[in-house]
C-alpha positions in Angstrom: 55.9 217.9 -6.9 58.3 219.9 -4.8 59.2 218.7 -1.0 59.8 221.0 1.9 61.0 219.6 5.1 60.7 221.5 8.4 57.5 223.0 6.8 55.8 224.3 10.0 59.1 225.9 10.9 60.4 229.4 10.4 62.3 229.4 7.1 60.4 226.7 5.6 56.9 228.0 6.0 58.0 231.2 4.5 59.4 229.5 1.5 56.4 227.5 1.1 54.2 230.6 0.9 56.4 231.9 -1.7 56.2 228.9 -3.9 52.4 228.9 -3.5 52.6 232.6 -4.6 54.5 231.7 -7.7 51.8 229.4 -8.7 53.6 225.8 -7.4 50.4 223.6 -6.8 52.0 220.5 -5.8 53.7 220.8 -2.7 54.5 218.3 0.3 55.3 219.8 3.5 57.2 217.4 6.1 57.5 218.0 9.9 56.2 216.9 13.2 53.0 219.1 13.6 52.5 218.8 17.2 53.6 222.3 18.4 50.4 224.6 18.2 52.4 227.7 17.6 54.1 226.3 14.7 50.6 225.3 13.4 49.8 228.9 12.8 52.6 229.2 10.4 50.7 227.1 8.0 47.2 229.0 8.2 47.5 230.9 5.2 48.7 227.7 2.8 46.4 226.2 0.5 48.0 224.1 -2.1 50.3 222.1 0.3 49.9 218.5 1.5 51.2 217.8 4.9 52.9 214.3 6.0 54.7 213.5 9.1 58.7 213.3 9.1 58.2 209.8 11.0 56.7 208.5 7.7 58.6 210.4 5.1 61.2 207.8 4.6 58.5 205.3 3.4 56.6 208.2 1.4 59.9 208.6 -0.6 60.0 205.0 -1.3 56.7 204.8 -3.0 56.6 208.7 -4.3 60.3 209.7 -4.8 60.0 209.1 -8.9 57.5 211.7 -8.8 59.5 214.3 -6.8 61.1 217.1 -8.7 62.9 219.0 -6.1 63.5 218.6 -2.4 64.2 221.6 0.2 65.5 220.0 3.2 65.1 222.6 5.7 64.0 220.7 8.9 66.6 220.2 11.8 66.7 220.6 15.3 68.4 224.3 15.7 68.6 224.5 19.7 72.3 225.7 20.0 72.0 225.6 24.0 71.1 221.7 24.0 74.2 219.4 24.7 72.4 216.1 23.8 74.3 214.7 20.7 72.1 211.9 20.2 69.1 214.1 19.2 71.1 215.9 16.7 72.7 212.8 15.5 69.0 211.5 14.7 67.2 214.5 13.6 70.2 216.5 11.8 73.0 214.0 10.8 71.1 210.4 10.0 67.7 212.0 8.9 69.6 214.1 6.6 71.6 211.2 5.2 68.2 209.6 4.5 67.0 212.1 2.4 70.1 212.5 0.5 70.3 208.8 -0.6 66.7 209.2 -1.8 67.5 212.2 -3.6 70.4 210.2 -5.1 68.3 207.2 -5.8 65.6 209.2 -7.6 67.9 212.0 -9.3 66.2 214.7 -7.4 67.8 218.1 -7.2 68.4 218.7 -3.4 68.9 222.0 -1.4 69.5 221.2 2.5 70.4 223.4 5.5 73.4 223.7 6.9 74.6 226.8 9.3 76.9 229.6 9.8 77.5 227.8 13.5 79.9 225.5 11.4 82.3 228.4 11.6 82.8 228.2 15.4 84.9 231.1 16.6 85.8 232.0 12.9 89.6 231.0 13.1 89.3 229.8 9.5 87.4 232.6 8.3 83.8 232.7 7.0 84.4 231.1 3.3 82.3 228.5 2.1 85.5 227.2 0.2 85.2 223.3 0.4 88.6 223.2 1.3 88.0 224.2 5.0 85.2 222.3 6.0 87.4 219.4 7.5 89.2 222.1 9.6 86.1 223.6 11.0 85.4 223.6 14.9 81.9 224.5 15.9 81.4 225.5 19.3 78.2 223.1 20.0 76.8 219.9 19.3 74.2 221.5 16.8 77.1 223.0 14.6 78.7 219.8 15.1 75.7 217.9 13.5 75.6 220.5 10.7 79.4 220.3 10.0 79.4 216.5 10.0 76.6 216.3 7.3 78.8 218.6 5.1 81.8 216.5 5.7 79.9 213.2 5.0 78.3 214.9 1.7 81.5 216.0 0.6 83.0 212.5 0.8 79.8 211.1 -1.5 80.6 209.5 -4.9 77.1 209.5 -5.9 75.2 212.7 -5.6 71.8 214.3 -6.7 72.1 215.9 -10.0 72.3 219.5 -8.3 72.9 220.0 -4.7 73.4 222.9 -2.5 74.0 223.0 1.2 73.3 226.5 2.5 75.1 228.0 5.3 72.4 230.3 7.0 73.7 233.0 9.1 71.5 235.1 11.6 68.1 234.5 9.7 65.3 236.9 11.2 61.7 237.9 9.9 58.0 236.9 10.3 56.9 232.9 11.5 59.7 232.8 13.9 57.1 233.4 16.8 57.6 229.6 18.1 61.2 229.7 18.5 61.3 230.8 22.1 65.0 231.2 23.4 66.3 230.7 19.9 64.1 233.4 18.0 66.2 236.5 16.8 67.3 239.3 18.6 64.9 241.5 16.9 62.2 239.5 18.2 63.2 239.7 21.6 64.1 243.3 21.5 60.3 244.0 20.2 58.8 242.2 23.0 61.1 243.6 25.8 60.7 247.1 24.6 56.9 246.6 24.2 56.6 245.1 28.0 59.4 247.4 29.5 60.3 250.2 27.4 64.1 249.1 27.1 66.2 246.2 25.7 68.9 244.1 27.5 71.9 242.9 25.5 74.7 241.0 26.5 77.9 242.5 27.7 81.2 241.9 25.9 83.5 239.7 27.8 86.4 239.8 25.3 89.0 242.5 25.4 88.7 245.3 22.9 84.8 244.8 22.2 82.4 247.0 23.7 79.1 246.1 25.1 76.7 245.6 22.1 79.3 245.8 19.5 79.5 241.9 18.9 78.5 241.4 15.1 76.7 239.1 13.5 75.6 238.9 9.5 71.7 239.6 10.0 69.9 238.4 7.0 66.0 238.9 6.4 63.9 235.7 5.8 62.5 237.3 2.7 66.3 237.4 1.0 66.7 234.0 2.3 63.7 232.7 0.3 64.8 234.6 -2.6 67.9 232.8 -2.9 66.0 229.4 -2.5 64.0 230.5 -5.3 66.9 231.4 -7.5 68.8 228.0 -6.9 65.6 226.3 -7.8 65.2 227.9 -10.9 68.9 228.1 -12.1 70.4 225.2 -10.5 74.2 226.5 -10.7 77.3 224.7 -9.8 76.5 222.1 -7.0 78.4 223.0 -3.6 77.9 224.5 -0.1 77.3 228.3 -0.3 76.9 230.7 2.4 73.9 232.6 3.0 74.0 235.8 4.7 74.3 239.6 3.4 78.4 239.8 3.5 78.1 242.8 5.9 78.3 242.2 9.8 76.4 244.7 12.0 76.3 245.2 15.8 73.7 244.0 18.3 73.6 248.1 18.9 72.7 248.7 15.4 70.1 246.0 15.3 68.4 247.3 18.6 68.5 250.8 17.6 66.7 250.0 14.4 64.1 248.2 16.3 63.6 251.3 18.6 63.1 253.5 15.5 60.7 251.4 14.0 58.7 251.9 17.1 59.3 255.6 17.3 60.9 255.4 21.0 64.1 256.7 22.0 66.8 253.8 22.5 67.5 252.8 26.2 69.8 249.6 26.4 71.0 247.9 29.3 73.8 245.5 29.2 73.8 242.3 31.0 76.6 239.3 31.5 76.3 236.9 29.1 74.9 233.6 30.9 77.5 231.1 32.0 75.8 228.3 30.0 76.9 229.8 26.6 79.6 232.5 27.6 82.3 230.1 26.5 80.5 229.2 23.0 79.4 232.9 22.5 80.4 233.8 18.8 81.6 237.7 18.8 81.6 238.0 15.0 80.2 236.3 12.0 80.3 237.5 8.3 79.3 235.9 5.4 81.8 235.7 2.4 79.1 235.7 -0.4 81.5 235.8 -3.3 80.5 232.3 -4.3 77.1 232.6 -4.7 77.7 235.9 -6.7 79.7 234.3 -8.9 77.2 231.8 -9.7 74.7 234.3 -10.8 72.8 235.7 -7.8 73.1 239.5 -8.3 69.8 240.6 -6.2 70.8 243.1 -3.6 70.2 241.9 0.2 68.0 244.1 2.1 69.4 246.9 4.3 69.2 245.9 8.0 67.4 248.9 9.0 64.8 248.4 6.1 64.4 244.7 6.8 63.9 245.7 10.7 61.3 248.2 9.9 59.3 245.9 7.7 59.4 243.1 10.2 58.3 245.4 13.1 55.6 247.2 11.4 54.3 244.9 9.2 54.6 241.8 11.3 55.5 241.9 14.9 53.1 244.9 15.5 50.0 243.0 14.7 51.4 239.4 15.1 50.9 238.6 11.4 52.4 235.8 9.4 54.1 235.8 6.3 
């Protein structure tokens, strides 16, 4: 059986659907299933058994020997939340529990890290293990992800294969429930539909024009493809970036959304909220050389093509993956 935590969430629900489409018939989905909007992510699944995250520890004690692979994608992902105790509980300590069961039962494990670990990028965006201890995330969420990466690298006992995936800016179907944390494309689509224009944050950094802040935007369908590649091939264990390797501006992203809707772009630039202004990243770009060297050779979807697919085939009629 294959276990996927965070099952009702964005990336995990897309992964479970892909696993089912590949013919996997024994999937265990772990999450807290109290969010009605997230429940809709599970509506098309048919070969998955769901268990609450609060009992997962005890479930693994009884069923660990039957598990063949774990995708630990569940986490608290709110980058604006400042309560460190929440992240210590749900991101750090819960992940340690999953790791220990994977070691005890020799279960291959993939877990979700984050590009938020890179902070302002003062050490670059290489997934080299040598810089993990030096990184300075900008918020408690990023700290929790980096704290677990650091803990993992100190472990003498490991699963037979493990990979920590530093997700960059993932977007795509099944993110409807994420509210403020949903992708810019999701918010852009809804703003255009309701107002005919899109608001973007102003730049508060010299030399960077409004809307020219850049991110490595990666389509969730590509993320799923990488996860399946790692499941099937199990290359060298380690921490891997998961982006496209190409930074694109928010202006590019918004214009692609307008294009998919066949509407002329109308962009307004507003001040970045003060509660996130100091921790706002102006540039991220994944160094994808490690994943490439370890055998992943599929192309990543071009931003404009990914936005078009997302808008036309999912957002327009509120469809799920």
